[in-house]
C-alpha positions in Angstrom: 0.0 0.0 0.0 1.4 3.4 -1.0 1.8 6.1 1.6 -0.5 9.0 1.1 1.2 12.2 -0.1 1.3 14.9 2.6 -1.4 17.6 2.4 -0.6 20.5 0.2 -2.8 22.8 2.3 -1.4 23.0 5.9 -3.4 24.7 8.6 -3.0 28.5 8.4 -0.4 29.9 10.8 -1.3 31.6 14.0 -1.4 35.4 13.8 2.1 36.8 13.6 3.4 38.9 16.5 3.9 42.6 15.8 7.6 43.4 15.4 8.6 46.6 17.2 12.2 45.9 16.2 14.9 47.5 13.9 14.5 44.7 11.4 13.4 42.2 10.3 10.1 43.8 10.4 6.4 43.2 10.2 5.6 42.9 6.5 2.3 43.3 4.6 0.3 40.2 3.5 0.9 41.1 -0.1 4.7 41.2 0.3 4.5 37.7 1.9 2.2 36.6 -0.9 4.7 37.8 -3.6 7.1 35.1 -2.4 4.6 32.3 -3.1 6.0 31.8 -6.6 8.9 29.7 -7.9 11.0 31.3 -10.7 14.2 30.1 -12.2 17.2 32.4 -11.8 17.5 32.5 -15.6 13.8 32.9 -16.4 12.9 36.0 -18.3 10.2 36.8 -15.7 12.9 36.8 -13.0 15.4 38.8 -15.1 12.7 41.4 -15.7 12.1 41.6 -11.9 15.8 42.2 -11.4 15.8 45.0 -13.9 12.7 46.6 -12.3 14.1 46.4 -8.8 17.4 47.9 -9.8 15.7 50.8 -11.6 13.2 51.4 -8.7 16.0 51.5 -6.1 17.7 54.3 -8.0 14.6 56.2 -8.9 13.5 56.4 -5.2 16.1 59.2 -4.9 16.1 60.6 -8.4 19.1 58.6 -9.6 19.6 56.8 -12.9 22.2 55.1 -15.0 22.0 58.0 -17.4 23.1 60.2 -14.5 26.1 57.9 -13.7 24.6 55.8 -11.0 24.3 52.0 -10.7 22.4 49.6 -8.4 24.1 46.4 -7.5 22.1 43.6 -5.8 23.7 41.1 -3.4 22.6 38.0 -1.7 22.7 38.3 2.1 22.0 40.7 4.9 22.8 44.4 4.9 26.1 43.7 6.6 27.2 41.8 3.4 26.6 45.0 1.4 28.6 47.1 3.8 31.5 44.7 3.7 31.3 44.5 -0.1 31.4 48.3 -0.2 34.4 48.6 2.1 36.4 45.6 0.8 35.8 46.5 -2.9 36.0 50.2 -3.0 39.0 51.0 -0.7 42.1 50.0 -2.9 44.5 47.3 -1.9 47.5 49.4 -2.6 48.7 52.6 -1.0 47.7 55.3 -0.6 44.4 54.0 0.9 43.3 54.8 4.4 39.8 54.9 5.9 38.4 57.4 8.4 35.6 55.5 10.2 33.0 57.7 11.9 31.7 55.8 14.9 28.9 56.4 17.5 27.6 52.9 17.9 28.0 49.2 17.3 27.6 49.3 13.5 30.3 51.9 13.1 32.5 49.6 15.2 31.6 46.7 13.0 32.9 48.6 10.0 36.2 49.0 11.8 36.3 45.2 12.3 35.7 44.7 8.6 38.6 47.0 7.8 40.9 45.0 10.1 39.9 41.7 8.6 40.7 43.0 5.1 43.9 44.7 6.1 42.6 48.2 5.4 44.4 51.0 7.3 41.7 52.6 9.4 41.5 55.6 11.8 38.4 55.8 14.0 36.7 59.1 14.9 34.3 58.3 17.8 31.5 60.2 19.5 29.2 59.2 22.3 26.5 56.7 21.5 23.8 59.3 22.1 25.6 62.1 20.1 25.7 62.8 16.4 29.1 62.9 14.6 30.4 66.5 14.5 31.2 67.7 10.9 33.8 70.0 12.4 35.6 67.1 14.0 35.6 65.3 10.6 37.1 68.3 8.9 39.8 68.5 11.6 40.6 64.8 11.2 40.9 65.1 7.4 43.1 68.1 7.7 45.3 66.4 10.3 45.9 63.3 8.2 46.3 63.8 4.5 46.8 60.1 4.0 43.1 59.5 4.6 41.4 58.7 1.3 38.0 57.3 2.3 35.4 58.2 4.9 32.6 55.9 6.2 29.5 57.0 8.0 26.4 55.2 9.4 23.5 57.5 8.6 21.2 56.2 11.3 23.1 54.2 14.0 20.8 51.3 14.7 22.4 50.8 18.1 20.5 53.8 19.5 18.6 55.5 16.7 20.8 58.6 16.7 20.7 60.4 13.4 24.0 61.6 12.0 24.1 64.8 9.8 24.7 63.1 6.5 24.7 66.2 4.2 26.9 68.3 6.5 29.5 65.6 6.8 29.3 64.8 3.1 30.0 68.4 2.2 33.1 68.3 4.4 34.3 65.0 2.8 33.6 66.3 -0.7 35.4 69.6 -0.1 38.4 67.6 1.1 38.4 65.5 -2.1 37.9 62.1 -0.3 35.6 59.2 -1.2 32.4 59.0 0.9 31.0 55.6 1.9 27.6 55.5 3.6 25.8 52.8 5.6 22.1 53.7 5.1 20.7 50.5 6.5 18.2 52.2 8.7 17.3 55.2 6.6 17.1 54.2 3.0 13.5 54.4 1.8 12.2 56.5 4.7 14.5 59.5 5.2 15.8 62.1 2.7 19.2 61.3 1.3 20.7 64.0 -0.9 23.1 61.9 -2.9 24.6 64.8 -4.9 24.5 67.5 -2.3 26.0 65.2 0.2 28.7 64.0 -2.2 27.9 60.4 -1.6 30.0 58.0 -3.7 28.7 54.6 -2.5 25.8 53.7 -0.3 24.8 50.3 1.2 21.4 49.2 2.4 19.0 46.2 2.5 15.5 45.0 1.7 14.3 44.3 5.2 14.4 47.7 6.8 12.5 50.8 5.7 11.7 49.3 2.3 9.6 46.7 4.3 10.8 43.7 2.3 12.2 40.5 3.7 15.7 39.5 4.8 18.2 38.0 2.4 18.8 40.7 -0.2 21.1 43.7 0.1 22.2 46.3 -2.4 24.7 49.0 -3.1 24.1 52.2 -5.0 27.3 53.6 -6.5 28.7 56.1 -8.9 29.7 54.2 -12.0 33.0 56.0 -12.1 33.9 54.7 -8.6 32.8 51.2 -9.5 34.9 51.2 -12.6 38.0 52.3 -10.7 37.5 49.5 -8.3 37.9 46.7 -10.9 40.4 44.1 -9.7 40.8 45.5 -6.2 38.2 43.5 -4.3 39.5 41.4 -1.5 36.8 38.7 -1.8 35.2 36.7 -4.7 31.6 36.7 -3.6 31.5 40.4 -2.4 33.3 41.8 -5.4 31.0 44.8 -6.2 32.5 45.6 -9.6 32.2 41.9 -10.8 28.7 41.7 -9.5 27.7 44.8 -11.4 29.3 43.7 -14.6 27.5 40.4 -14.3 24.2 42.1 -13.9 24.9 44.4 -16.8 26.0 41.5 -19.1 23.0 39.2 -18.8 20.9 40.4 -15.9 21.9 37.5 -13.7 23.5 37.2 -10.3 26.9 35.6 -10.4 25.8 33.1 -7.8 22.3 31.6 -6.8 20.0 34.6 -6.2 17.4 34.8 -3.5 14.5 34.6 -6.0 11.6 34.7 -3.6 13.1 37.6 -1.6 13.6 39.7 -4.7 10.0 39.2 -5.7 9.0 40.3 -2.2 11.2 43.4 -2.6 9.6 44.3 -5.9 6.2 44.2 -4.3 7.4 46.2 -1.3 8.8 48.9 -3.6 5.4 49.1 -5.3 3.7 49.5 -2.0 6.2 52.2 -1.0 5.3 54.1 -4.2 1.6 53.8 -3.3 2.3 55.2 0.2 3.8 58.4 -1.4 7.4 57.3 -1.8 10.1 58.3 0.7 8.2 61.3 1.9 5.0 59.3 2.6 6.8 56.6 4.5 8.7 59.2 6.5 5.4 60.7 7.6 4.1 57.4 8.9 7.3 56.5 10.6 7.7 59.9 12.2 4.1 59.7 13.5 4.8 56.3 14.9 8.0 57.5 16.6 6.4 60.6 18.2 3.5 58.5 19.4 5.7 55.8 20.8 8.4 57.9 22.3 5.8 60.3 23.9 3.8 57.4 25.2 6.7 55.5 26.8 8.0 58.7 28.4 4.5 59.4 29.8 4.6 55.9 31.3 7.9 56.8 33.1 10.6 55.5 30.7 13.6 57.7 29.9 14.7 58.1 26.3 18.4 57.6 25.8 18.9 59.8 22.7 17.8 63.5 23.0 14.8 64.3 20.8 16.9 66.7 18.7 19.4 63.9 17.8 16.9 61.0 17.4 15.8 59.5 14.1 12.2 58.5 13.5 13.3 54.9 13.0 14.3 53.5 16.4 13.6 54.6 20.0 16.0 53.6 22.8 14.9 53.6 26.4 16.9 53.1 29.6 16.1 50.3 32.0 13.9 51.6 34.8 15.7 51.9 38.1 13.4 49.5 39.9 14.5 46.3 41.7 11.8 44.2 40.1 12.5 45.2 36.5 14.1 42.5 34.6 14.4 42.9 30.8 14.1 39.2 29.9 10.9 39.0 32.0 9.6 42.2 30.4 10.4 40.9 26.9 8.8 37.5 27.5 5.6 39.0 28.9 5.2 41.4 26.0 6.0 38.6 23.5 3.2 36.5 25.1 0.8 39.4 24.4 1.9 39.5 20.7 4.6 42.2 20.7 8.3 41.7 20.1 10.9 44.3 21.1 14.7 44.3 20.9 17.4 44.4 23.6 19.9 47.2 23.6 23.4 47.2 22.1 24.9 50.1 23.9 28.2 49.9 25.7 27.5 52.8 28.0 24.0 52.1 29.3 21.5 49.4 30.0 18.6 49.9 27.5 16.2 48.3 25.1 15.0 49.3 21.6 11.6 49.8 20.0 11.5 50.0 16.2 9.0 52.4 14.8 9.2 50.9 11.3 7.7 48.1 9.2 4.0 47.6 8.6 3.0 49.3 11.8 0.4 52.0 12.3 -1.0 54.3 15.0 -3.4 51.6 16.3 -0.5 49.1 16.7 1.5 51.7 18.6 -1.5 52.4 20.9 -1.9 48.6 21.5 1.7 48.3 22.6 1.4 51.3 24.8 -1.6 49.6 26.5 0.3 46.4 26.9 3.4 47.9 28.5 1.7 49.2 31.7 -0.2 45.9 32.1 3.0 44.0 31.9 4.7 46.3 34.4 1.8 45.8 36.8 2.2 42.0 36.5 5.9 42.4 37.3 5.2 44.6 40.3 7.1 47.5 38.7 5.7 51.0 39.3 7.4 53.9 37.5 7.4 57.5 38.6 6.0 59.8 35.9 
């Protein structure tokens, strides 16, 4: 007797928890639905999707190949794109030296990448709640003429602090250096003035403000910078110039692409356009941020980053000074109610993070703000307001 084939229609999953995290994020049903299709990596339908996504990523900020810009897609998380950017664009031979602007864990990670690849690197650090000072960048570049490249994390996901991209970029451009930007937590939801800020190369990923799914990253770069980087990459798989030339040649990834994830990103980009583009998404995220930050502070939580320096992407809150507050217990109780938050990554303070991004709206924020005091009450934690 033959064994019956397994059912092709499993029971529907339980309702997903809402992800108040910096990414991965809560995604729309239609973005999830877009992945329910199998395409071959050489199928014309998939190649057309690749062309569309590359064009849409550039068009979000008014860029185009005609204006000298290229979009390079990469398999992997956003960190892969950042490492590809650093290890491909900074030359192997002297003179080549990186000034890494750091006010959080992701700036520190970039320094680690430079060390692994043997790239000379000078860090310029600020406090984790403080934006990088453009004047300090100018002074560092004037003090060391050997510095050829500058890296900046636009929104430091560690804390949510917003760095002054344009002001720093103007300093870098005036000094004649190459400007590398990690825009992981800003691309798609915050203004980025590529030309005014003198950006040469920028890295981001699908699963942050674009509201796609994890597994696909990308780099936007000036074609002239890409062309100069030919032959100087330190890795095979993260060679930006080779990846770009492969996409230009036949539309294909050099190695197996994340087909389902790319289809999800195409749908997510369509939904971003329907929301009003970058400006529309910024409005929703900023409203979420103001509602969430104000609500948590009204409950007695202290924000780590001053309002003037905070991005509308992530809110960081200090642990309450109460003997019964335990973050893991707080986390588990909120999770049981359907809300996921993130622990902190600060080196200078105990904190936790709440993402304001993803498919979240005012009603979702209000629901979380109602759950938090209920959980605190269960824990026996009373905060002064």
